[in-house]
C-alpha positions as CSV (number, residue, x, y, z in Angstrom):
1,M,0.0,0.0,0.0
2,I,1.4,3.4,-1.0
3,A,1.5,5.9,1.8
4,T,-0.4,9.2,1.4
5,L,1.6,12.3,2.0
6,Q,0.0,12.8,5.4
7,Q,0.8,9.1,6.3
8,W,4.4,9.6,5.2
9,K,4.7,12.8,7.3
10,D,3.2,11.0,10.3
11,S,5.7,8.1,10.0
12,G,8.7,10.4,10.3
13,R,10.3,12.6,12.9
14,L,12.4,15.7,13.1
15,L,16.1,15.9,14.0
16,Y,17.7,19.2,14.7
17,W,20.9,20.1,12.9
18,Q,22.7,23.4,12.9
19,G,19.5,25.3,13.8
20,Q,17.5,23.5,11.1
21,Q,14.9,20.8,11.2
22,V,15.6,17.6,9.2
23,F,12.7,15.3,8.4
24,V,13.7,11.6,8.8
25,V,11.8,8.4,8.2
26,D,13.4,5.3,9.7
27,S,11.7,1.9,9.3
28,V,13.0,0.9,12.7
29,D,10.4,3.3,14.2
30,Q,7.6,1.2,12.8
31,D,9.4,-2.2,13.3
32,P,11.9,-2.4,16.1
33,A,13.1,-5.7,14.6
34,A,14.4,-3.8,11.6
35,G,17.4,-2.8,13.8
36,E,18.8,-6.3,13.1
37,K,18.7,-5.8,9.3
38,P,21.4,-4.1,7.1
39,V,20.8,-0.4,6.6
40,L,19.7,1.1,3.3
41,L,20.1,4.9,3.0
42,V,17.7,6.5,0.5
43,V,18.7,9.9,-1.0
44,H,16.0,11.7,-3.0
45,G,16.0,14.2,-5.8
46,Y,15.0,17.8,-6.7
47,P,12.4,19.3,-6.3
48,T,10.7,16.6,-4.4
49,S,11.4,14.5,-1.2
50,S,11.9,11.2,0.4
51,W,8.2,10.5,-0.3
52,D,9.3,9.6,-3.8
53,F,10.4,6.2,-2.4
54,S,7.1,5.5,-0.5
55,H,6.1,3.3,-3.4
56,L,9.0,1.0,-2.7
57,W,9.2,1.4,1.1
58,P,7.2,-1.8,2.2
59,Q,9.2,-4.0,-0.1
60,L,12.6,-2.4,0.8
61,S,11.7,-2.6,4.5
62,A,11.3,-6.4,4.2
63,S,15.0,-6.7,3.7
64,F,16.5,-3.6,5.1
65,R,16.3,-1.0,7.9
66,V,15.5,1.8,5.5
67,V,16.5,5.4,6.4
68,A,15.5,8.4,4.4
69,A,15.8,12.1,5.1
70,D,14.5,15.2,3.3
71,L,17.4,17.3,2.2
72,L,17.7,20.9,3.3
73,G,15.3,23.1,1.4
74,L,13.1,20.2,0.3
75,G,10.2,18.1,1.5
76,F,9.4,18.5,5.2
77,S,12.8,19.7,6.2
78,S,13.6,23.3,6.9
79,K,13.8,25.7,3.9
80,P,16.0,28.6,5.1
81,R,16.2,31.7,3.0
82,P,18.4,33.5,2.1
83,H,20.7,30.6,2.2
84,R,23.6,29.3,0.0
85,Y,22.6,25.7,-0.7
86,C,25.5,23.4,-1.7
87,M,26.2,19.7,-2.1
88,A,28.9,19.7,0.7
89,E,26.2,20.9,3.1
90,Q,23.7,18.3,1.9
91,A,26.4,15.6,2.3
92,D,27.1,16.9,5.8
93,L,23.4,16.5,6.6
94,M,23.2,12.9,5.4
95,E,26.3,12.0,7.5
96,F,24.7,13.7,10.5
97,V,21.6,11.6,10.0
98,L,23.6,8.4,9.9
99,L,25.5,9.5,13.0
100,Q,22.4,10.3,15.0
101,L,20.8,7.0,14.1
102,G,23.9,5.1,15.1
103,V,24.5,3.7,11.6
104,Q,28.1,2.6,11.0
105,D,27.8,1.3,7.4
106,C,25.0,1.0,4.9
107,H,23.8,0.4,1.3
108,V,22.7,3.5,-0.7
109,L,19.8,4.0,-3.1
110,A,19.8,7.5,-4.7
111,H,18.0,9.5,-7.3
112,D,18.7,12.7,-9.3
113,Y,20.0,15.5,-7.0
114,G,20.6,12.7,-4.5
115,D,23.0,11.1,-6.9
116,T,25.2,14.1,-6.7
117,V,25.0,14.2,-2.9
118,T,26.0,10.5,-3.0
119,Q,28.9,11.3,-5.3
120,E,30.2,13.8,-2.7
121,L,29.7,11.1,0.0
122,L,31.7,8.7,-2.1
123,A,34.5,11.3,-2.7
124,R,34.8,11.6,1.1
125,D,34.7,7.9,1.4
126,L,37.9,7.6,-0.7
127,E,39.7,9.4,2.1
128,R,38.8,6.8,4.7
129,P,40.8,3.7,5.4
130,Q,37.8,1.5,4.9
131,S,34.5,2.2,3.0
132,R,31.3,2.7,5.0
133,Y,29.1,2.0,2.0
134,Q,28.4,-1.6,1.1
135,S,26.8,-0.9,-2.3
136,V,25.4,2.0,-4.2
137,I,22.5,2.1,-6.7
138,L,21.9,5.3,-8.7
139,L,18.7,6.1,-10.4
140,N,18.4,8.8,-13.1
141,G,20.6,11.7,-12.3
142,G,23.2,14.2,-13.7
143,L,26.3,12.1,-13.0
144,F,28.1,14.0,-15.8
145,P,27.4,17.7,-16.4
146,E,28.0,17.2,-20.1
147,T,25.0,14.9,-20.3
148,H,22.6,16.8,-18.0
149,H,19.8,18.4,-20.0
150,A,18.0,20.7,-17.6
151,R,14.5,21.7,-18.4
152,T,13.8,25.3,-19.6
153,L,12.2,26.3,-16.3
154,Q,15.2,25.1,-14.4
155,K,17.6,27.0,-16.6
156,L,15.6,30.2,-16.1
157,M,15.2,29.7,-12.3
158,A,19.0,29.1,-12.0
159,G,19.6,32.6,-13.5
160,P,19.2,36.1,-12.2
161,L,15.4,36.0,-12.8
162,G,15.0,32.9,-10.6
163,P,13.5,34.6,-7.5
164,L,10.9,36.4,-9.5
165,L,10.0,33.3,-11.5
166,A,9.7,31.3,-8.3
167,R,7.1,33.8,-7.0
168,L,5.2,33.7,-10.3
169,T,5.3,29.9,-10.9
170,S,1.9,28.4,-11.1
171,R,0.8,24.9,-10.2
172,S,0.2,24.1,-13.9
173,K,3.6,25.4,-14.9
174,L,5.6,23.6,-12.3
175,L,3.7,20.3,-12.6
176,G,3.8,20.6,-16.4
177,T,7.6,20.7,-16.2
178,F,7.6,17.8,-13.7
179,S,5.4,15.7,-16.0
180,S,7.5,16.4,-19.0
181,V,10.4,14.3,-17.7
182,F,8.1,11.2,-17.3
183,G,7.7,8.6,-20.0
184,S,4.7,9.1,-22.3
185,N,3.0,6.0,-21.0
186,S,4.0,6.4,-17.4
187,Q,2.7,9.9,-16.6
188,P,2.1,10.8,-12.9
189,D,-1.5,10.5,-11.7
190,E,-3.4,13.3,-10.0
191,P,-2.6,12.2,-6.4
192,T,1.1,12.2,-7.3
193,L,0.9,15.6,-8.8
194,E,-1.0,17.0,-5.8
195,A,1.6,15.5,-3.4
196,V,4.5,17.1,-5.4
197,W,2.7,20.5,-5.4
198,Q,2.2,20.3,-1.6
199,L,5.7,19.2,-0.9
200,V,7.2,22.0,-3.0
201,N,5.0,24.6,-1.4
202,Y,5.5,23.3,2.2
203,N,7.0,26.1,4.3
204,H,7.2,28.4,1.2
205,G,9.4,26.0,-0.6
206,L,8.8,27.5,-4.0
207,L,11.0,30.4,-2.9
208,V,14.1,28.2,-2.3
209,L,13.9,26.4,-5.6
210,P,16.2,28.9,-7.4
211,P,19.1,28.8,-4.9
212,L,18.9,25.0,-4.7
213,L,19.6,25.0,-8.5
214,G,23.1,26.0,-7.7
215,Y,23.8,22.2,-8.1
216,I,24.0,22.7,-11.9
217,A,27.0,25.0,-11.6
218,E,28.5,22.8,-8.9
219,R,28.4,19.7,-11.1
220,R,30.6,21.6,-13.6
221,Q,32.9,22.9,-10.8
222,F,33.4,19.6,-9.1
223,R,33.2,17.3,-12.1
224,E,36.6,15.8,-11.6
225,R,36.1,15.1,-7.9
226,W,32.6,13.5,-8.4
227,V,33.5,11.5,-11.5
228,K,36.6,10.2,-9.7
229,A,34.3,9.1,-6.8
230,L,32.5,6.8,-9.3
231,R,35.6,5.6,-11.1
232,E,37.4,4.7,-7.8
233,A,34.4,3.6,-5.8
234,R,35.3,0.7,-3.5
235,M,31.9,-0.9,-3.4
236,P,29.6,-2.5,-5.9
237,L,28.0,0.2,-8.0
238,A,24.7,0.0,-10.0
239,L,22.9,2.2,-12.4
240,V,19.1,1.7,-12.9
241,N,17.9,4.2,-15.4
242,G,14.7,5.2,-17.3
243,S,15.7,5.4,-20.9
244,A,13.0,7.9,-22.0
245,D,14.2,10.6,-19.6
246,P,15.0,13.8,-21.5
247,V,17.2,15.0,-18.7
248,S,19.4,12.0,-17.8
249,G,18.1,9.1,-20.0
250,A,19.7,6.7,-22.5
251,H,22.3,9.4,-23.4
252,M,23.6,9.5,-19.9
253,V,23.9,5.7,-19.7
254,A,25.9,5.8,-22.9
255,R,28.3,8.3,-21.2
256,F,28.4,6.2,-18.1
257,R,29.7,3.2,-20.1
258,E,32.2,5.5,-21.9
259,V,33.6,6.8,-18.7
260,L,33.3,3.9,-16.3
261,G,33.2,0.9,-18.7
262,S,30.8,-2.0,-18.5
263,R,32.0,-3.7,-15.3
264,H,29.1,-2.2,-13.2
265,F,25.6,-3.4,-13.0
266,I,23.5,-1.5,-15.5
267,R,19.7,-1.9,-16.0
268,E,17.9,0.3,-18.6
269,L,14.1,0.7,-18.4
270,P,12.7,1.4,-21.9
271,G,9.9,3.9,-22.1
272,I,10.4,5.0,-18.5
273,G,11.4,8.6,-17.7
274,H,13.2,10.5,-15.0
275,Y,11.3,9.1,-12.0
276,P,11.6,5.3,-12.4
277,Q,10.7,4.7,-8.7
278,L,7.3,6.4,-9.4
279,E,6.8,5.3,-12.9
280,A,7.9,1.6,-12.7
281,P,8.4,0.7,-9.0
282,A,8.1,-3.0,-9.7
283,A,10.8,-2.9,-12.4
284,V,13.1,-0.8,-10.1
285,L,12.6,-3.2,-7.2
286,T,13.4,-6.2,-9.5
287,A,16.6,-4.6,-10.7
288,C,17.7,-3.6,-7.2
289,Q,17.0,-7.1,-5.8
290,E,18.9,-8.7,-8.7
291,F,21.9,-6.4,-7.9
292,W,21.8,-7.2,-4.2
293,Q,21.5,-10.9,-4.9
294,Q,24.6,-10.7,-7.1
295,I,26.5,-9.0,-4.3
296,A,25.4,-11.7,-1.8
297,A,26.4,-14.5,-4.2
298,A,29.8,-12.9,-4.7
């Protein structure tokens, strides 16, 4: 059963970090026995929240203690403004969450903006004697700035007119852009669209969308660091990708193979767009389980 947005909010709790509230959902809060399971850290994308993974939560929780946090400026977490949002800070936030929950090591499942946060986490991981990440699965995201095709609204919001555009953005405009990155046969339904609109608007979130888009420039600035994090990753790495995504679809997978070779687990989902966990949750779950089974067998 898919959790409604209110049910999702009720299932989480708030942690306090550097004067900000961080919304966290931890499956151990609903099932204390989950504390005996391996941990799966879920890192969501822009401009949505951890609720994106609610469609997979029951199945993932059967095998893992699943931990998800809304990144700063998104979902039910604080949305400070003015504020300089950056990937280093978001990675700090995720490391804080793991520390507060007593997690020493974990698997990772990330999407979109969360992929870049994960790349920064992996870059830091290379500086440790031993990796804390047992495996990483990346869903559609801008792993390489040269293959990231941002939507027109994002490009405009990332510019000097961003604050004004954010104030003028209507429900139909924002959700039209959101829907445009889905596959033609896997468009979001009305409850999903309404949930996204509520999440973006929660605590005046529309106003922080422009500064959050600083990640586009950061991907160019830190390309060498973040691509190196993938090249030299010390854990099994997987890419599960919707091929019909105009932002980071089949063209990004082709670049992934060029840069990283074919040694990693890659699963392409034909006809699926930028949000495979919403568009084809069963296919994503199957791919993830296949990857984890391969790791266990190895």
